Structures are given as structure tokens and as C-alpha cells.
N, C-alpha and C positions, 0 to 999 in steps of 0.2 A: 503493500499499498504506499502511495506517495505521501510525503508529509511536507506540503509547501511551506508550513510555518515552523519547521525545525529550528531550534535555537531562538525562537522568538518567545515574546511573553505576553499574555493576553489578561486583561482585568476585567472581571464581569460584576457589575453592581446590580443586585437583585437576582442573585443565582441560586437561591435555595429551592426553587421549583419552577415549573412552567418554561417559557420561553427561555429565561435565563439559564436555568439549568440544562437544558438542551443545547443552547448556544456554547456553554462552558465545554460540555461533553463533545461538541464538534470542533472546536478549537483543539481540545486534547487530541482529537484523533488527527487533526492535521499537523500534529508535533509540536504545538505550542505548550510552554508551561502556563498554567492557569492558575490566577488569583481569585478567589470567590468572595464576595461579600454579600451580607445581609443581615437582619435583625435576628432571624430565627437562627441560632446557632445550632441546635441540634439537626434541622434540616439540612443545613448548609454541610456540616460535618458528614452526612450521609452522601451527598453529591461528590464532595472531595474523595470519601473513601472509595466510591466506586470508580472513579477515575483513576486513583492510585492504584487500586486492585487490578485494574486492565493495563497496567504499565505505564500509565501517564503520569504526570507531575501536576500535582494539584496543592494549594494552599489555601484553607479556610480562614477568614478573618472576620469575626463579627462586627458589623458596620451600621452605623446610622447615618445614612446619606444626606440628612438634613442638618447635621452636625459638622462643623469644620473641622474640629479636632480629630474627629472620628474618621472623616474622609482622608486628612492628610495622614494619618497613622496607617489607613488601608493602601493608599498609594506607596507610602513609605515601605511598608512590608513587602509590597512587590519588588521594589528595588533593592531592598536589603536581602531577600531571599534569592532573588535570580539576576540581581545586577542591572536591570534595565527595564524598560516599559514600552512596548512597541505598538500594543492594540488595547482599546479600552471599549467596553459597551456598557453605557449607563441606561440600565434597564428597569431600575426600581421605579415604583408607582405606588400611589396611594389616594385616598380621597374620600368623600362621604358617599353614602348610599344614594341612588337616583332620587331626585325630589324636585318639583317646581322651585325656580329661583328663590321665591321669597319665603320658602320653608327651610332653605339651607342653613344650618347653624353657622354663624361667622367662624367659630372655633374650627370646624370641620372645613370650611372652605380654605382657611389659612393652613391647615394640614395638608390639603392637596397641593397648594402652591408650594409649601415648604419642601414636600418630598419630590414633586415634579420639576418645578423651576429652580429654587434654590439647591435641590440636591444635583440636578444636572450642572448647574453652574459651578457648584463646590467640586464635582467631579472632575470637570474640565480645567478648572483652576489648577488643581495639582497634578492632573495627567499632563497637561501641557507642559508644566515645569519639568516634570521627569522625562518627557519625550524630547524637549529642546536640549537636554544634556547628552543625548545619545544619538542626535541626527534626525529626529522626526518620528513619524508614526501616523496611526490612523484612529479617530475616535467616532464612534457610531452611537447616535442618541435615540432613545425610544420615544417616540411619539405616538401616534394614533391617527386612523382617518378621522376620528373626531376632533384632532387638531386642524384639519383641512376644512371640514365640514361641520356645522353646527349641529347638535342633537338635544332634543328637548329633555329636561331634567338632569342634565349632565353639566351644570354651569361651571362647577369647580373642575372637572374633569378636562372639559373642552378648553377652559382658560389656562389650565396647567400644560396641556399638550400643545396649543398655539403657542404658548411661550418658549416651550422647548424648541420649537421650530424657528422662531426669531433668534433665540440665543445662538443656535447652530450656525446660522447665517452669518452673524457677527464673528463668531470664531473662525469660521472658514476663511472670512476676508482677513481677520488680524494674522492668521499663521500661514495663507497660502503660499508664501514666498519663503517659508521656513521649514518646509518639508513634512508639515503636519496637515493632514486632510480631515475635515470633520463634516459628516453627513447624519442624516436621520432615516430611520425607517418608521413608516406609519401603517402599522397592520389594520386591516378590517378585522371581521370576525374569525378569531383563530380558536382552535379547540384546545383548551386549557381546562385546569380544575375549576375555573371561575365560571365558564360557559355550562361545564359538564353538571355544576351544581345547581343549574337553573333548569335542569331537566330535558328530556328528549324532545319534546315539542319547541323548546326555546332553541335547541340546536338546530332543528329541522327549519324553524322561521329565520334565524340567522343565516342560513345557507341560502334560503329563497331571497335574501335581501341582496346577494350578490348576482350579477351577471353570468357567472360561472356557476350558480346554483348549488354552491357547497361552501362550507366553510373550510378555512386554511389550517393547516398542521404546524406545529411549533418548529418542525424542521425546516418547513419552508422559509420561515423568518430567519432561521439560523443561517440558512444557505445565503441569504441575502446579506446578512452581518458579516460573514466572512468573505463574500465577494467585495464587499465595501472596503475591506481590509488588506485585499489581495492586490497585487501588481496589475491584475487585469482591470481594475479601476483606477489606475494611477493618475489620470487626468479629470476625476471627478472629484469635486468638493463642494460643499454648500448645497447639496441637493436634498429634496424630501421624497424618498422612494415608497411610494404605495405599495403595500403588499395585501390586496384587498379583493382579489378575484374580479377586478374591473369596476368596482363602486366609483372610483374617481374618475372614469370616462362617462359617467352619467347614468341616467335611469334606463333600465330594460325591463320592460313589462312582462308578466309572467306569460308563458304560452299555454294555451289550452288546445285539445284535440277535437276538432268537429268531423264527424266520421264523412259527411259531405263536402267538406271544403279542405280537408286535411288540418295541418298545423295553421293556426292563426293567433295574431296578438289579441289578448284578451283585455 
């Protein structure tokens, strides 16, 4: 198996489960040493143990992305353990449950902004500093299709994800001529523990909301993250990449079958 990232070091925030864990495993399979951060120390340790047990190199660091000292320690641990930092995936997210805007608790709104916007800012702040010392790198931030298109009841989440897209553009411009590329992935509905917990009907409806008529898989997001960190995307920075089954292209009405007329738009 080829390992295009052999000798490289990748840091993944929000790596204890879901897309973050799958992306960490993908980086490890590609040969990178991985440094994993999240608040759930037990779940994080299990991900690291799995990678190490398969012959990879993984370090788990309990991290609160909204806390500056915690993020500085997280990045510092990567450099101390492996001597450098080449890639970073800022994947951690949080926020209140869906509710109309006037019903959102201000403290819950602040929590969403702290983790999404402040957490991404702090991640890039310390990641960039580490990458500049070794000649550059690639950072990928996790937004959402909800950062591109508004959704009812998701005021804090949409605001946070849109803020990540704006921050990413600024960082991309700040470091474009210093060897650091910064991009965003913006997934649509992806099969993770969050959507599975909502039940089979929610999964089905989420799939029908995409032109491809299915939900995405975590590995499809991980593949995009690794591509944005690879030499194959070496002239790409400051972009927002939707991974959404075509949602960003526009609406596609569902198709129904009429025996007399064949397939027609409903």
C-alpha cells in the first residue's frame, strides 16, 4: 500500500468519533503520524489505540478547542512528539439544539460560536505558527453546507459555520505566499452518530434532500480532506468545497413514476 504522507504529521481536532475519527484513520493509513484532540478522553484514547494497534502512530491529547492554552498545548504536543506539523483538520463543532432564533439561549449561542469560530481561529493561530517553522503545510477547516445556505432553526450553527468560511479566506490570503494553504470542507448530510440517532426515517429524508438521493459517508469527507492536504491540490487555497451530493448546485425535485408517461418531475 502506498503511503503518500509518510514522514508527515497530521493534527485532527474533534477526532474522538464520526468524521474526525475516520479522517484520523485515513491519515494514518496514508503514512502520517496523527495527533488527536477532543474533550472525550476515553473515546479519543480508543481511536488512538486502534491506529497504534494497526501499526500506525497516534498520540491522543485531551483538548478544549475553545481554550487558548489547551489549543497551544495540543499543537505543542504534536511538535514535541513528532518534530513538526504538516497538516491540520479543525473538525470540532458544538452548538444548541435546533430552535427558532428567538428561543435560543444566549449562552448556548455563545457556546456554538466559541467552539466553531473561536476554536477554528485558535487552531489556525497555533497551527500556522508551527507550520511556518518547518516550511509550510495545509489546513482544512470543517464548515457545513449550512454555512453556505441558511437553515431554519439553526441560527448558532449557521452563524458559526459561515464564520469559519470567512476566517478561512482571510487565513488563506495571509499565508498564500508562505507555503501554507487553508481550505474548507462543507458537508451536507453525512451518516454519523448524530443522524443515526434521529432514526431511519430522518436518514431517508436527509438522503432525499440531495440531488444524488442519498446521504454521504464519513470516508467521503475524509477523502476530500486528504486530497486538500496532498500535492494534487497544490494550487488550491481559500476554497470552500461542498461535499453534499449536489445540494450546492441547486434544487432537484423528486422524480415519480407515471406508467403512462414514464419518469416525470413531480
